N, C-alpha and C positions, 0 to 999 in steps of 0.2 A: 353307517354314521362315522365309524372309525376310519373307513377307507376314504370318505370324503374329507375328513379332517386332515388325514395324512397327505392326501393329494393337494389340498389347499396349502398346507404347510410347505410341501415340496415346491409348489409353484411359487409361493411367496419367497422362499429361499433362493430359488433360481432367478427370479426377477431382481431381488436385492443383489445377488452376486453379479448379475449381468450389469446392473447399474454401476456397481463399484468398479467392475472391470473396464467400463467405458471411460471413467475419469482418467485423465492423463496428467502426468507431472511435467512441469516446465521449469526452466531456469531463466530468470530475467536477463535479457541480453544487454549487459553493461559493456561487454567487450566490443560489440559492434556499435556502441553509442546509440542504441535504440531504446533508451530508457532515461527518464528525467524526473527528478524529485525537486520541484521548484517551489518557491514560497514568495509571498508578497506581504508587506506590512506598511501601514501608513506611517509617514514620517512627519510627526508634529502637526498633522492636519494640512500640510502643504503639498505633499506628493506621495508617491509610493516607492519604496525600495524593493527591488526584486532580486532574487538570488537563487542559487541551486546548490545541491549537495552532489559533488562529482564522484564520490566513492561510496559504493553500497554493494550489497549482495542480497539476492532474493529468490524465492521459489514460490510456485503456486501449483495447485491442482485444480483442474477445470474440466467440466463436461457441459456443453451448451444445453443438453437435454435435461440436466439436473443441476442448475446453477446453485441451488441452496446447499449442495454438498461441497462447494468450492472452498478452498483454503488458500491463504497467502501469508507469507512471513518475509519481512524485510529488515535488514540491519544496515543502518546508515552510519558512516564514519563522520562524526561531527566536525572534525578538523578539516574536512574537505569542503566546508561551506565557503562559497565565494559570491560576492556581489560585484565583482570586477573593480573593487577599490580596496587596496591592501590595508590601509589604516583602519577603515571601517570594519573590514573582515576581522582584523586583529581584535578590535574592540568587541564585536559581537561574540567572538569565541572566548573572550576573557571571562573572569569571574563576575563581571557586571551583568552578563547575560547567560549564555548557554554553558559556560565553563567547560569547554571542550577538553581541557587538560585533565579535569577530574572525571568528566563523563564523556569518554571518547566515542561512545556509541548511543544512537537512538534506535529504538526497535518498535516495529509494528507486527502484531500477531493477530490474525482474525479469529473471532470467536463465533460469528454467525454471518450468514449471507441471506438476505431477504429480497426476492425479486420484486421490483416496483414497476416493471414494464417488460416489453418484449426483449429489449437489450439493456435494461438498466436494473440496478440493484443497490440496496444499502448494505455496505460491508461494515459490520461492527467489529471492533477489535480493541486490543489493549495497546496503547501507545506509551512507550517508556521514553521520557525526555528529561534531561536535567536531574536524573535520579528518581523521578516520580513516574508512576504508572497510572494512567487513567483511561477509561473507555472513550473512544471517539467513533464517529460514523463517517465513512467515506462514501460519497455518492458516486457510484461507478457506472461506466458505460462500456459495454462490450463492443469493440470495433469490428472484430471479425477474426477468422482463422483460416489457415490453408498452407499449402506448400510454398516455400520460399525458393529463390533462385540458386541457393547453395546446397540443396538437397535436404533441408530440414523442414519441419512443420512448426508453424508459429500461431500464437494467439495474442491479440493486442487489446489493451484497455486504457481508458482515461479515468481519472478520479479526482474529486475535489473534497476538501474538508476545511473547516474553520475551527481553530483551537484558541482557547483563552490562555494567554501566557501565565496568568496568575495561578491557573490550575496546576501548572508544572513548576511553581515556585520561581518564575522568572519575572523580574520587575521591569515593566515597560517604561520608556523614557517620557511618556506623556499620555494624556487621556485618550488621544486619538489612536494610540498604538497598543491597545490592550489585546487585540486579536491578531492572529496570523493566518493567512489563507494559504492552503496547500493546493498545488496543482500538479498532478501526477500523470505521467503518460509512459506506458512501457509495453514492449513486446517480450514474450517469452518464447524460448525455443524448447520444443518437446524433447524430453530426455529419451534416449534410445536404450 
């Protein structure tokens, strides 16, 4: 009985260790411009304003065979927000909205990953924006992984989420502009 228990424990430990060893760490490829943190918000019920954050850093751990063990962490420089309109960008970054001077960084750190399909998952994590931290869910899709032409190994993902601005203490300019849609796409290069 003791031998069986020890054998089972050893096997379990070996499998657990093997699973952990297979997870790889990646750095999000912002240098090669293969990552985008875009947003869209309704403008007074008439149209949508779209924009992006141009400066960020991020890492993730991923194993396609054990996606639930994946982790991701991203820091976004809020002053890098652009909607291709200088005056509007200045206003959005002001105290009226995200107050980039007082809150120069937004951050997302995953807390759990739940598979929802063969290549999809709900990534739950803490989003810190405008000095407030709240949990959000990112609907993620795994695009694929493999060797790249530059001698590296990559994995790529898309993700979407919708946040309520009021949850982060941001006052919207009108009733149609209470939520912000996030559209994320990135490749990560495996760390060597």
